[in-house]
C-alpha positions as CSV (number, residue, x, y, z in Angstrom):
1,M,-19.4,-8.3,48.5
2,K,-18.2,-5.3,46.4
3,E,-14.6,-5.8,47.0
4,Q,-15.0,-9.5,46.0
5,L,-16.7,-8.5,42.8
6,Q,-13.9,-6.1,41.9
7,A,-11.4,-8.5,42.5
8,R,-13.0,-10.9,40.0
9,F,-13.1,-8.6,37.3
10,F,-9.5,-7.6,37.6
11,D,-8.6,-11.0,37.8
12,E,-10.3,-11.6,34.5
13,V,-8.7,-8.6,32.9
14,A,-5.3,-9.8,33.6
15,I,-3.5,-12.4,31.6
16,D,-2.9,-15.4,33.8
17,F,0.3,-16.7,32.2
18,G,0.4,-19.4,35.0
19,H,-2.7,-21.1,34.0
20,Y,-1.8,-21.1,30.5
21,W,1.2,-22.8,31.4
22,A,-0.7,-25.4,33.5
23,V,-3.0,-26.0,30.5
24,I,-0.1,-26.7,28.2
25,K,1.4,-29.1,30.7
26,R,-1.8,-30.8,31.4
27,N,-2.3,-31.5,27.7
28,L,1.3,-31.6,26.6
29,F,1.2,-35.5,26.1
30,Y,-1.8,-35.2,23.4
31,V,0.4,-32.4,21.9
32,V,3.1,-34.1,21.5
33,V,1.5,-37.2,19.9
34,F,-0.1,-35.1,17.5
35,A,2.9,-33.3,16.4
36,L,4.8,-36.7,16.2
37,V,2.0,-38.2,14.1
38,M,1.8,-35.0,11.6
39,S,5.9,-35.1,11.6
40,G,5.4,-38.9,10.5
41,V,2.7,-37.9,7.7
42,A,5.5,-35.1,6.9
43,V,8.2,-37.7,6.6
44,W,5.9,-39.9,4.3
45,A,4.8,-37.0,2.0
46,A,8.5,-35.6,1.6
47,K,9.5,-39.2,0.3
48,Q,6.7,-39.0,-2.2
49,L,7.9,-35.6,-3.6
50,T,10.4,-35.7,-6.6
51,P,13.6,-34.2,-6.0
52,M,14.2,-31.0,-7.8
53,Y,17.8,-29.5,-8.7
54,L,18.4,-25.7,-9.0
55,S,21.0,-24.6,-11.3
56,T,22.1,-20.9,-11.8
57,V,23.8,-19.0,-14.5
58,S,25.1,-15.3,-14.0
59,I,24.6,-13.0,-16.8
60,L,26.2,-9.5,-17.0
61,V,24.3,-6.8,-19.0
62,E,26.4,-3.9,-20.2
63,S,24.3,-0.9,-20.5
64,K,26.5,0.4,-23.5
65,A,27.7,-2.2,-25.9
66,A,30.7,-1.7,-28.2
67,S,28.9,-0.2,-31.4
68,P,30.4,2.1,-34.2
69,V,27.2,3.8,-34.3
70,S,24.0,3.9,-32.2
71,V,21.3,2.5,-34.4
72,E,18.8,2.4,-31.4
73,E,18.6,6.3,-31.5
74,I,16.7,5.8,-34.9
75,Y,13.9,4.0,-32.8
76,G,14.3,6.1,-29.8
77,F,15.8,3.5,-27.5
78,D,18.2,4.7,-25.0
79,A,20.4,2.1,-22.9
80,S,21.5,4.6,-20.6
81,K,18.4,4.8,-18.6
82,K,17.9,3.4,-15.6
83,E,14.8,1.5,-16.6
84,Y,17.4,-0.6,-18.9
85,M,18.1,-3.3,-16.4
86,K,14.2,-3.6,-15.7
87,T,13.7,-4.0,-19.4
88,Q,16.2,-6.6,-19.7
89,F,15.0,-8.5,-16.8
90,E,11.4,-8.5,-18.7
91,I,13.0,-9.8,-21.9
92,L,14.8,-12.6,-20.2
93,R,11.6,-14.0,-18.6
94,S,9.5,-13.3,-21.7
95,R,7.5,-16.1,-23.4
96,K,9.6,-15.5,-26.6
97,I,12.8,-16.4,-24.8
98,A,11.0,-19.6,-23.2
99,E,9.8,-20.8,-26.5
100,K,12.9,-20.5,-28.2
101,T,14.8,-22.4,-25.4
102,V,12.1,-25.2,-25.5
103,R,12.5,-25.4,-29.6
104,R,16.3,-25.4,-29.4
105,M,16.6,-28.2,-26.5
106,E,13.2,-29.9,-27.7
107,L,12.0,-29.7,-24.2
108,H,8.4,-30.4,-25.3
109,N,9.5,-34.0,-26.2
110,N,11.6,-34.5,-23.1
111,P,10.1,-37.0,-21.0
112,I,12.3,-35.8,-17.8
113,F,11.0,-32.2,-18.2
114,M,7.4,-33.1,-19.7
115,P,6.7,-36.7,-18.4
116,E,3.9,-38.6,-19.7
117,S,1.8,-38.2,-16.7
118,S,1.3,-34.4,-17.6
119,T,0.0,-35.4,-21.0
120,P,-4.0,-34.8,-19.9
121,S,-3.5,-31.5,-18.7
122,L,-1.2,-30.6,-21.7
123,M,-4.0,-31.8,-24.0
124,S,-6.5,-29.6,-22.1
125,Q,-4.3,-26.7,-22.7
126,V,-3.8,-27.5,-26.4
127,R,-7.8,-27.6,-26.6
128,G,-8.0,-24.3,-24.8
129,W,-5.5,-22.7,-27.1
130,V,-7.3,-24.1,-30.4
131,S,-10.6,-22.8,-28.9
132,E,-8.7,-19.5,-28.5
133,V,-7.6,-19.7,-32.0
134,T,-11.0,-20.8,-33.9
135,G,-13.0,-18.3,-31.7
136,G,-15.3,-20.9,-30.1
137,A,-15.4,-24.3,-28.6
138,E,-13.7,-27.1,-29.8
139,T,-16.2,-29.3,-31.9
140,P,-15.7,-33.1,-32.2
141,S,-15.0,-32.6,-35.8
142,A,-12.2,-30.4,-35.1
143,R,-9.0,-31.8,-36.4
144,L,-5.3,-30.3,-35.5
145,S,-2.6,-30.5,-37.8
146,E,0.9,-31.7,-36.8
147,E,2.1,-28.1,-36.6
148,E,-0.6,-27.0,-34.5
149,I,-0.1,-29.9,-32.2
150,N,3.6,-29.0,-31.9
151,N,2.9,-25.4,-31.5
152,A,0.6,-26.2,-28.6
153,K,3.0,-28.4,-27.0
154,V,5.7,-25.5,-27.2
155,K,3.4,-23.0,-25.6
156,A,2.5,-25.6,-22.7
157,T,6.3,-26.5,-22.2
158,A,7.3,-22.7,-22.2
159,A,4.6,-22.0,-19.6
160,K,5.9,-24.7,-17.4
161,L,9.5,-23.6,-18.1
162,L,8.8,-20.1,-17.0
163,S,7.1,-21.5,-13.6
164,S,10.3,-23.1,-13.1
165,V,12.6,-20.3,-13.9
166,A,13.7,-17.6,-11.3
167,I,15.4,-14.5,-12.3
168,V,17.2,-12.0,-9.7
169,L,18.4,-8.7,-10.1
170,V,21.6,-8.4,-7.9
171,K,21.5,-5.2,-6.2
172,D,23.7,-2.1,-7.3
173,T,25.0,-4.2,-10.3
174,Q,24.3,-5.1,-13.7
175,I,24.2,-8.8,-13.2
176,M,21.3,-11.1,-13.3
177,E,21.2,-14.4,-12.0
178,L,18.9,-16.9,-13.9
179,S,17.9,-20.3,-11.7
180,V,16.1,-23.2,-13.5
181,S,14.8,-26.0,-11.5
182,S,14.0,-29.3,-12.9
183,P,14.0,-33.1,-11.9
184,S,17.5,-33.7,-13.6
185,A,20.7,-32.2,-12.5
186,E,22.1,-32.2,-15.8
187,L,18.9,-30.8,-17.5
188,S,18.7,-27.9,-15.0
189,S,22.3,-26.6,-16.0
190,Q,21.5,-27.5,-19.6
191,I,18.5,-25.1,-19.8
192,A,20.0,-22.5,-17.5
193,N,22.9,-22.2,-20.0
194,T,20.7,-22.5,-23.0
195,M,18.4,-19.9,-22.0
196,A,21.3,-17.6,-21.2
197,D,22.8,-18.3,-24.6
198,V,19.3,-17.6,-26.2
199,Y,18.9,-14.1,-24.5
200,V,22.4,-13.2,-25.5
201,E,21.7,-14.1,-29.2
202,N,18.3,-12.8,-29.3
203,Y,19.9,-9.2,-28.7
204,F,22.2,-9.6,-31.6
205,Q,19.3,-10.9,-33.7
206,E,17.0,-8.2,-32.6
207,K,19.6,-5.4,-33.5
208,V,20.3,-7.1,-36.9
209,E,16.6,-7.2,-37.6
210,M,16.5,-3.5,-36.4
211,T,19.5,-2.7,-38.4
212,T,18.0,-4.0,-41.6
213,K,14.7,-2.2,-41.0
214,A,16.9,1.1,-40.4
215,T,18.8,0.4,-43.8
216,N,15.5,0.0,-45.6
217,F,13.9,2.9,-44.1
218,L,16.9,5.0,-44.8
219,T,17.4,4.0,-48.2
220,E,13.4,4.6,-49.0
221,S,14.0,8.0,-47.2
222,I,17.3,8.9,-49.2
223,S,15.4,8.5,-52.4
224,G,12.4,10.8,-51.7
225,L,15.2,13.3,-50.4
226,R,17.1,13.0,-53.4
227,T,14.1,13.8,-55.5
228,K,12.8,16.8,-53.4
229,L,16.6,18.2,-53.4
230,D,16.8,18.0,-57.3
231,K,13.4,19.9,-57.6
232,A,14.3,22.3,-55.4
233,E,17.6,23.0,-57.0
234,Q,16.0,23.1,-60.8
235,K,13.3,25.6,-59.3
236,L,16.4,27.8,-58.0
237,S,18.2,27.5,-61.3
238,S,15.0,28.6,-63.5
239,F,14.6,31.3,-61.0
240,Y,17.9,32.9,-62.1
241,E,17.6,32.3,-65.6
242,E,14.1,33.7,-65.9
243,N,15.1,36.9,-63.9
244,Q,18.7,37.2,-65.4
245,V,20.2,37.9,-62.0
246,V,23.2,36.8,-60.5
247,N,24.0,38.6,-57.5
248,I,20.7,39.9,-56.4
249,D,21.7,40.5,-52.8
250,G,24.1,43.2,-54.2
251,V,21.5,44.6,-56.7
252,T,19.1,44.8,-54.1
253,G,21.3,46.5,-51.7
254,L,22.3,49.2,-54.4
255,A,18.8,49.6,-55.5
256,G,18.0,50.5,-51.6
257,D,20.8,52.8,-51.4
258,R,19.7,54.6,-54.6
259,L,16.2,55.1,-53.4
260,S,17.5,56.6,-50.1
261,Q,19.7,58.9,-51.9
262,L,16.6,59.9,-54.1
263,N,14.4,60.4,-51.2
264,S,17.0,62.8,-49.5
265,Q,17.3,64.9,-52.7
266,L,13.6,65.1,-53.1
267,M,13.3,66.3,-49.7
268,T,16.0,68.9,-50.2
269,A,14.2,70.1,-53.2
270,Q,10.8,70.4,-51.7
271,H,12.3,72.7,-49.1
272,E,14.0,74.7,-51.8
273,L,10.5,74.5,-53.8
274,E,8.7,75.9,-50.6
275,A,11.2,78.8,-50.2
276,N,11.2,80.0,-53.8
277,R,7.1,79.6,-54.0
278,A,6.8,82.1,-51.0
279,I,9.3,84.8,-52.7
280,Y,7.8,84.3,-56.0
281,E,4.2,84.6,-55.0
282,R,5.0,87.7,-52.7
283,T,6.6,89.5,-56.0
284,R,3.6,88.9,-58.0
285,Q,1.5,90.8,-55.5
286,Q,0.7,94.6,-56.2
287,V,3.2,96.6,-54.0
288,D,5.1,99.6,-54.2
289,R,9.0,99.8,-54.8
290,E,9.8,100.5,-51.3
291,T,7.9,97.7,-50.2
292,M,9.7,95.4,-52.9
293,Y,13.1,96.6,-51.7
294,S,12.1,95.4,-48.2
295,L,11.5,91.8,-49.1
296,P,14.1,89.6,-47.5
297,A,15.1,87.7,-50.8
298,I,15.8,91.1,-52.4
299,L,17.2,93.1,-49.1
300,N,19.4,90.1,-48.3
301,H,20.8,89.9,-51.8
302,P,24.6,90.6,-51.8
303,A,24.5,92.8,-55.1
304,I,21.4,94.6,-53.7
305,Q,23.3,95.0,-50.4
306,R,26.6,96.5,-52.2
307,T,24.2,98.8,-54.2
308,R,22.3,100.2,-51.3
309,D,25.4,100.5,-49.3
310,E,26.7,102.7,-52.3
311,E,23.3,104.8,-52.4
312,L,23.5,105.5,-48.6
313,K,27.1,106.7,-49.5
314,A,25.9,109.0,-52.3
315,V,23.0,110.3,-50.2
316,R,25.5,111.3,-47.4
317,K,27.7,112.7,-49.7
318,V,24.8,114.9,-51.3
319,S,23.7,115.9,-47.8
320,E,27.3,117.1,-47.0
321,L,27.9,118.8,-50.1
322,E,24.7,120.9,-49.6
323,K,26.0,122.3,-46.4
324,T,29.0,123.7,-48.7
325,Y,28.0,124.2,-52.4
326,G,24.8,125.4,-54.1
327,P,22.2,123.4,-56.0
328,K,23.9,124.1,-59.2
329,H,27.4,123.9,-58.0
330,P,29.4,121.6,-60.2
331,V,30.3,119.5,-57.4
332,M,26.8,119.3,-56.4
333,V,25.6,118.5,-59.7
334,A,28.2,115.7,-59.9
335,A,27.0,114.4,-56.6
336,Q,23.3,114.5,-57.7
337,A,24.1,112.9,-60.8
338,E,26.2,109.9,-59.1
339,L,23.2,109.6,-56.8
340,I,20.8,109.3,-59.6
341,A,23.1,106.8,-61.5
342,I,23.2,104.6,-58.3
343,R,19.6,104.4,-57.7
344,G,19.0,103.7,-61.5
345,A,21.6,100.7,-61.1
346,L,19.5,99.6,-57.9
347,E,16.3,99.5,-59.9
348,S,17.9,97.8,-62.7
349,Q,19.1,95.1,-60.3
350,V,16.0,94.6,-58.6
351,D,14.1,94.1,-61.9
352,E,16.8,91.5,-62.8
353,L,16.5,89.7,-59.3
354,L,12.8,89.5,-59.6
355,S,13.0,88.2,-62.9
356,S,15.5,85.3,-61.5
357,I,13.1,84.7,-58.7
358,G,10.6,83.7,-61.2
359,T,13.2,81.5,-62.9
360,Q,14.4,79.8,-59.9
361,Y,10.8,78.9,-59.0
362,Q,10.0,77.4,-62.1
363,S,13.5,75.4,-62.2
364,A,12.7,74.1,-58.3
365,L,9.3,73.1,-59.6
366,E,10.7,70.8,-62.4
367,R,13.5,69.5,-60.1
368,V,11.1,68.3,-57.7
369,S,8.7,66.9,-60.2
370,K,11.7,65.0,-61.7
371,L,12.9,63.7,-58.4
372,Q,9.4,62.4,-57.6
373,T,9.5,60.5,-60.9
374,E,12.8,59.1,-60.0
375,V,11.6,58.0,-56.6
376,Q,8.6,56.1,-57.9
377,V,10.6,54.3,-60.4
378,A,13.3,53.4,-57.9
379,E,10.6,52.3,-55.4
380,E,9.2,50.1,-58.1
381,N,12.6,48.6,-58.9
382,Y,13.3,47.9,-55.2
383,R,10.3,46.1,-54.6
384,R,10.5,44.0,-57.5
385,L,14.2,43.3,-56.4
386,T,12.8,42.6,-53.0
387,G,10.2,40.3,-54.1
388,L,12.7,38.4,-56.1
389,E,15.1,38.1,-53.0
390,T,12.3,36.8,-51.1
391,T,11.6,34.0,-53.6
392,R,15.3,33.2,-54.1
393,S,15.7,33.0,-50.1
394,A,12.7,30.6,-49.9
395,L,14.1,28.7,-52.8
396,Q,17.5,28.4,-51.3
397,R,16.3,27.5,-48.0
398,E,14.3,24.7,-49.6
399,V,17.6,23.7,-51.3
400,S,19.6,23.8,-48.1
401,V,17.2,21.8,-46.0
402,N,16.7,19.1,-48.5
403,Q,20.5,19.2,-48.9
404,Q,21.1,19.1,-44.9
405,L,18.5,16.1,-44.9
406,Y,19.9,14.1,-47.7
407,D,23.5,14.6,-46.3
408,S,22.3,13.4,-42.7
409,F,20.5,10.4,-44.0
410,F,23.0,9.5,-46.5
411,S,25.8,9.5,-43.5
412,R,23.6,7.6,-41.3
413,L,22.9,4.9,-44.1
414,Q,26.6,4.7,-44.5
415,E,27.0,4.2,-40.7
416,T,24.2,1.6,-40.7
417,S,25.7,-0.3,-43.4
418,E,28.8,-0.7,-41.5
419,I,26.9,-2.2,-38.5
420,M,26.0,-5.1,-40.6
421,D,29.5,-6.5,-40.2
422,F,30.0,-5.7,-36.7
423,E,28.9,-8.3,-34.3
424,S,28.3,-7.1,-30.7
425,S,25.9,-7.9,-27.8
426,N,24.9,-6.1,-24.9
427,A,25.1,-9.0,-22.6
428,R,27.5,-12.0,-22.0
429,I,27.6,-14.9,-19.7
430,L,29.7,-14.2,-16.4
431,D,29.4,-17.8,-14.7
432,V,27.9,-20.7,-16.4
433,A,25.4,-23.0,-14.8
434,E,27.2,-26.2,-13.0
435,V,25.5,-29.5,-12.5
436,P,24.4,-29.4,-9.0
437,A,25.5,-32.1,-6.6
438,F,22.4,-32.2,-4.3
439,P,18.7,-31.7,-4.9
440,S,17.5,-27.9,-3.7
441,K,14.0,-29.2,-2.7
442,P,12.3,-30.8,-1.1
443,N,14.2,-30.0,1.9
444,K,13.1,-33.0,3.8
445,P,14.7,-32.2,7.3
446,L,13.1,-28.7,7.1
447,I,9.8,-30.0,6.3
448,V,9.5,-32.5,9.1
449,I,11.0,-29.9,11.7
450,A,8.5,-27.3,10.3
451,T,5.6,-29.6,10.4
452,F,6.6,-30.9,14.0
453,I,6.8,-27.0,15.2
454,A,3.5,-26.1,13.2
455,S,1.6,-29.1,14.5
456,F,3.1,-28.5,18.2
457,G,1.9,-24.9,17.9
458,L,-1.3,-26.0,16.5
459,G,-1.9,-28.4,19.4
460,V,-0.9,-25.8,21.9
461,V,-3.4,-23.5,20.4
462,V,-6.2,-26.1,20.1
463,A,-5.6,-26.9,23.9
464,L,-5.7,-23.5,24.9
465,G,-8.7,-22.5,22.7
466,L,-10.6,-25.6,24.3
467,D,-9.5,-24.4,27.7
468,M,-10.6,-20.9,26.9
469,S,-13.9,-22.4,25.5
470,N,-14.6,-24.5,28.5
471,S,-16.8,-22.5,31.1
472,T,-17.0,-25.1,33.7
473,V,-15.0,-25.1,36.9
474,R,-12.4,-28.1,36.6
475,T,-9.8,-27.2,39.2
476,P,-9.1,-25.3,42.4
477,E,-7.1,-22.9,40.2
478,D,-10.6,-22.2,38.2
479,V,-12.5,-21.7,41.6
480,E,-9.9,-18.9,42.7
481,R,-9.5,-17.6,39.0
482,K,-13.2,-17.8,37.6
483,L,-15.2,-17.5,40.9
484,G,-13.0,-15.4,42.9
485,Q,-13.9,-17.7,46.1
486,R,-11.7,-19.7,48.6
487,M,-11.0,-23.2,48.0
488,L,-12.3,-25.3,51.2
489,G,-11.5,-28.5,49.6
490,I,-11.8,-31.3,46.9
491,L,-13.4,-34.6,46.8
492,P,-11.9,-37.1,44.4
493,L,-13.7,-39.0,41.7
494,I,-14.5,-42.5,42.5
495,K,-15.5,-44.6,39.6
496,G,-17.6,-47.3,40.0
497,N,-21.2,-47.7,41.6
498,K,-23.0,-44.8,43.3
499,L,-21.2,-43.7,46.6
500,A,-21.9,-45.6,49.7
501,L,-23.4,-43.8,52.7
502,R,-20.3,-44.8,54.9
503,T,-17.7,-44.2,52.5
504,Y,-16.1,-42.0,54.9
505,F,-15.2,-44.9,57.3
506,D,-14.3,-47.1,54.5
507,G,-10.7,-47.8,54.7
508,S,-9.9,-48.5,50.9
509,N,-11.1,-45.1,50.0
510,H,-8.8,-43.2,52.1
511,Q,-8.3,-40.6,49.7
512,F,-11.8,-39.8,49.8
513,S,-11.5,-39.8,53.8
514,E,-8.8,-37.6,53.8
515,S,-10.6,-35.1,51.3
516,I,-13.4,-34.9,54.1
517,R,-11.0,-34.3,56.8
518,T,-9.0,-31.6,54.8
519,L,-12.6,-30.0,54.4
520,R,-13.3,-30.3,58.0
521,S,-10.0,-28.8,59.0
522,S,-10.2,-25.8,56.4
523,L,-13.8,-25.1,57.9
524,S,-12.3,-25.2,61.5
525,L,-9.6,-23.0,60.9
526,L,-11.6,-20.4,58.7
527,N,-13.6,-20.1,61.8
528,I,-11.4,-20.4,64.6
529,E,-12.3,-17.1,66.2
530,R,-16.0,-17.5,65.9
531,Q,-18.5,-20.0,66.6
532,N,-19.7,-21.8,63.4
533,K,-22.4,-23.9,64.8
534,C,-24.9,-24.1,61.9
535,I,-23.4,-24.9,58.2
536,I,-25.7,-24.9,55.3
537,V,-24.6,-27.0,52.0
538,T,-25.8,-26.0,48.6
539,S,-25.1,-26.3,44.9
540,T,-26.3,-24.8,42.0
541,L,-27.8,-27.8,40.1
542,P,-29.1,-31.1,41.4
543,Q,-26.6,-34.0,41.2
544,E,-23.6,-32.0,42.0
545,G,-23.0,-34.0,45.3
546,K,-24.3,-31.4,47.9
547,S,-25.9,-34.3,49.9
548,T,-22.7,-36.4,49.6
549,V,-20.7,-33.5,51.1
550,A,-23.3,-32.5,53.8
551,T,-23.5,-36.2,54.9
552,N,-19.7,-37.1,55.0
553,L,-18.8,-33.5,56.5
554,A,-21.5,-34.3,59.4
555,F,-19.7,-37.7,59.8
556,A,-16.3,-36.0,60.1
557,L,-17.7,-33.3,62.6
558,G,-19.3,-36.0,64.4
559,Q,-16.1,-37.5,65.4
560,I,-15.2,-34.6,67.2
561,E,-18.2,-33.0,68.7
562,E,-21.8,-33.8,68.8
563,T,-23.3,-33.2,65.2
564,L,-26.9,-33.1,63.8
565,I,-27.6,-33.1,60.2
566,I,-30.8,-31.7,58.9
567,D,-32.3,-32.5,55.3
568,A,-33.7,-29.1,54.4
569,D,-34.5,-29.8,51.1
570,L,-38.1,-30.1,51.6
571,R,-39.1,-30.5,48.0
572,R,-36.7,-33.4,46.9
573,P,-35.3,-35.0,50.3
574,S,-32.6,-37.6,50.4
575,I,-31.3,-38.0,53.7
576,A,-33.9,-40.2,55.0
577,K,-33.6,-42.7,51.9
578,L,-29.5,-42.4,52.7
579,F,-29.9,-43.3,56.4
580,G,-32.7,-45.9,55.4
581,L,-35.7,-44.3,57.6
582,P,-38.9,-44.7,56.8
583,K,-41.0,-42.3,54.6
584,Y,-43.3,-41.7,57.6
585,Q,-40.7,-40.8,59.9
586,P,-41.4,-37.0,61.1
587,G,-38.9,-34.6,60.5
588,L,-38.0,-30.7,59.8
589,S,-41.4,-30.0,58.4
590,N,-43.4,-31.7,61.3
591,L,-40.8,-29.8,63.6
592,I,-41.6,-26.6,62.2
593,M,-45.3,-27.0,62.2
594,A,-45.2,-28.3,65.6
595,T,-46.9,-31.7,65.0
596,H,-44.1,-33.6,66.4
597,S,-41.5,-33.0,69.1
598,L,-37.8,-32.8,68.8
599,D,-37.3,-36.3,70.4
600,E,-39.8,-37.6,67.8
601,C,-37.9,-36.1,64.7
602,V,-34.2,-36.8,66.0
603,V,-32.7,-40.1,64.9
604,K,-29.4,-41.3,66.0
605,D,-27.3,-43.3,63.8
606,E,-25.7,-46.1,65.7
607,E,-22.8,-46.5,63.8
608,S,-21.5,-43.2,63.5
609,G,-23.2,-41.3,66.5
610,L,-24.7,-38.8,64.1
611,H,-28.0,-37.2,65.0
612,V,-30.2,-37.0,61.8
613,I,-33.5,-35.0,61.1
614,S,-35.1,-36.0,57.6
615,A,-37.4,-33.4,55.8
616,G,-40.4,-34.9,57.3
617,T,-43.9,-34.7,55.6
618,V,-43.4,-33.1,52.2
619,P,-45.0,-29.7,52.4
620,D,-46.8,-27.7,49.7
621,H,-45.3,-24.6,50.8
622,A,-41.8,-25.4,51.5
623,Q,-40.2,-21.8,51.0
624,E,-42.7,-20.4,53.5
625,L,-41.8,-22.8,56.0
626,L,-38.1,-22.1,55.7
627,D,-38.9,-18.5,56.0
628,S,-40.8,-18.7,58.9
629,E,-40.0,-17.5,62.6
630,A,-40.7,-21.0,63.5
631,F,-37.6,-22.3,61.6
632,A,-35.7,-19.7,62.8
633,N,-36.6,-20.8,66.3
634,C,-36.1,-24.2,65.9
635,I,-32.6,-23.8,64.3
636,K,-31.6,-21.5,67.3
637,A,-32.8,-24.2,69.7
638,L,-30.9,-27.0,67.8
639,K,-27.6,-24.9,68.0
640,S,-28.0,-24.7,71.7
641,K,-28.2,-28.3,72.2
642,Y,-25.6,-29.4,69.1
643,K,-22.1,-28.1,68.5
644,Y,-22.5,-28.5,64.9
645,V,-25.7,-28.4,62.6
646,V,-25.3,-29.2,59.1
647,L,-28.0,-28.4,56.8
648,D,-28.5,-30.1,53.4
649,S,-30.4,-27.7,51.3
650,A,-32.1,-27.4,47.7
651,P,-30.2,-26.2,44.9
652,S,-29.8,-22.5,44.5
653,Q,-30.4,-22.4,40.9
654,S,-33.5,-24.3,41.0
655,V,-35.7,-22.7,44.1
656,A,-34.7,-20.0,46.5
657,D,-35.1,-22.4,49.5
658,S,-31.4,-22.4,50.5
659,L,-31.3,-18.7,50.1
660,V,-34.1,-18.4,52.8
661,A,-32.6,-21.1,54.9
662,S,-28.8,-19.4,54.9
663,K,-30.3,-16.6,56.9
664,V,-30.5,-18.2,60.1
665,C,-27.1,-20.1,59.4
666,D,-23.5,-18.9,60.2
667,S,-21.9,-20.0,57.0
668,V,-22.5,-21.3,53.4
669,I,-20.6,-24.3,51.8
670,Y,-21.3,-24.2,47.7
671,V,-20.7,-27.4,46.1
672,V,-19.7,-27.5,42.6
673,K,-19.3,-30.7,40.5
674,A,-16.2,-30.6,38.4
675,H,-16.3,-30.3,34.4
676,D,-20.2,-30.1,34.9
677,T,-21.6,-26.7,35.8
678,S,-21.2,-23.4,34.1
679,E,-19.2,-20.9,35.8
680,N,-21.7,-18.3,35.1
681,L,-24.4,-20.3,36.9
682,V,-22.1,-20.7,39.7
683,S,-21.2,-17.2,40.1
684,N,-24.7,-16.3,39.8
685,G,-25.5,-18.5,42.6
686,I,-23.0,-17.4,44.9
687,S,-23.8,-13.7,44.2
688,R,-27.2,-14.3,45.1
689,F,-26.1,-15.5,48.7
690,L,-23.5,-12.5,49.0
691,R,-26.2,-10.0,48.2
692,I,-28.5,-11.1,51.1
693,G,-25.7,-10.9,53.3
694,S,-25.2,-14.6,53.8
695,R,-21.4,-15.7,54.6
696,V,-20.1,-17.9,51.9
697,D,-17.1,-19.6,53.5
698,G,-15.8,-21.2,50.2
699,V,-16.3,-23.8,47.5
700,V,-16.2,-27.4,47.8
701,L,-15.0,-28.9,44.3
702,N,-16.6,-32.4,43.8
703,Q,-15.7,-35.6,41.6
704,V,-12.1,-34.3,40.6
705,N,-9.8,-36.7,38.6
706,V,-6.9,-36.5,40.9
707,K,-4.9,-38.8,39.0
708,K,-5.3,-36.8,35.9
709,Y,-4.5,-33.3,37.6
710,S,-1.8,-34.5,40.0
711,K,1.0,-34.7,37.5
712,Y,0.5,-31.0,36.5
713,D,-0.9,-29.3,39.4
714,S,0.0,-29.1,43.1
715,Y,-3.1,-30.1,45.5
716,A,-1.1,-30.5,48.8
717,G,-3.5,-29.9,51.6
718,Y,-6.6,-31.1,49.9
719,Y,-6.0,-35.0,49.8
720,D,-3.4,-37.4,50.9
721,E,-1.9,-39.0,47.6
722,Y,0.6,-41.3,49.5
723,E,-1.7,-42.9,52.0
724,Y,-0.3,-41.3,55.2
725,G,-3.8,-40.8,56.3
726,K,-4.7,-44.2,56.0
727,S,-5.6,-46.0,59.2
């Protein structure tokens, strides 16, 4: 059982393309009919559509148009940027271009482009625009002027024109293709060419307007700049007159040099003053003459040094003469007199030098004071000149800036004025729109073919969807694919009244008879190596044909061996009624309860030779009887007497009688009514038998529409379609 469940799981996971193909073939007729019907509808609808003609004009957009001066720079528009082509694309499909085209061609009054049938929608748009303009809902008293109505028509027509226009930027080029679709071939080409002309002219008009605005702007700016320049020049001139300076840069330079020289002289004089002050203050101190002689200023004086040298010579001479002459010797007297004279001269020189030191100190002091005064005056003069230079520089800069601005704007004004007489455009028409010979849409053959393909595909999807949503068991393929069980046989659907008991022997229903024989052969071949004496026949629900299968299988087995059929459905027995037995006829329940003997319970059908045991007296405890040892002994005894024992049991979904009875049987045949019972119920019913260990030989599919499925599926071996089994 585990292997069977696993096999069913993997079969469900795998995609069975063969099954889907069989479903498509089975429903192919209906799918084709549906597709043909929808194609016919598409043919009718295509004939109702208005043919539309498409005309295309090519426009070459130049990123740099011929121009003597780039006026766009005034407004910050750069045609060299890569966004330029996108900008032109948006301009071409703008409402402004569309409205200009509508007004030029009067498309709002053209009956072809704006037919009378579109009047209600146009008026509704007019009312909407009026409501927007008035800021509220339209009132009954509202009255529209002719101009307002005309403008509303133009706007509505422009909106329709934009919906009929397709613009394409040709990749890696500066070419735009403008395509217009309309009901008229001539009108399509006229609209395309006119719209292209409007776009080209619009650039020139915009450029002229831009130039005019630029000229006005430059003129106003130049007037203001001229006034500012005159004022700046007047200020500079007044500055020169008031300060009486011509070359203020040179004067300031000289003043700076003079101040630098005076500062240098002042520093030198201050150093000399400091030196003289030190000598002067030392000479004023109370010191002896010898100490005075040792002062550097006196000691290092050239005259003092010469006199001192003479004094040293005189002293040396006196010292040498003392060794030879006496004090009073004329030579000695003369030498002494010379020494005295030299020392006297030295003192005189020292006194004069001391007197000159005081004079030099006073002179140095006066010089420093004078230089300080001159430096102060020079600094004040330099600061004044520097201030004047700063003021003059500011005034000069103001004049220069205003002059540059004035010159620049004046030059641009002259250049802009020249553009007024220079006509140029950034675009030109490369290929004009030709009158199309054939409509571009609707493509009627394509519509019909597409409708057929789509309808066919939809039909296939619906067929597959219905097949997937149908959970019943319909074909032998479903038995193997959905239930994972062996297909023992199929019984064809026989229309008309209820199937007669002896239909198996009726030569007019040879297909049914052959199906029963096929079931018998399948069962015999399946159990060729084992004895299969006791066979129980059951189903999931009532009215699936289990009693029919059990009875006719018993007829078929009875043709080759002695066979007994038992009505094991003790709750709703049917065998006795089928064979015309009386209700009081003892049967299985009486045999189990030992109220009657076997001979009393067995009835032989004289026409077929089949032995029959009915249900007998209907008990209150049917399941207990079937689960009893007496029932098992009874079946055992019957198996020893008959070659085949066929039990017609109760449906497995309703009660568990068939499960209990299957324990003493050799095999189970499960009957399923085609297109009726859910696969889940059938699977659950079969699984219950497998779980208790009963042997399920396979499934018999009952009431199959053989004629319907024989065109698409192979049923070889299940029935004789060509009457070769007919006797």
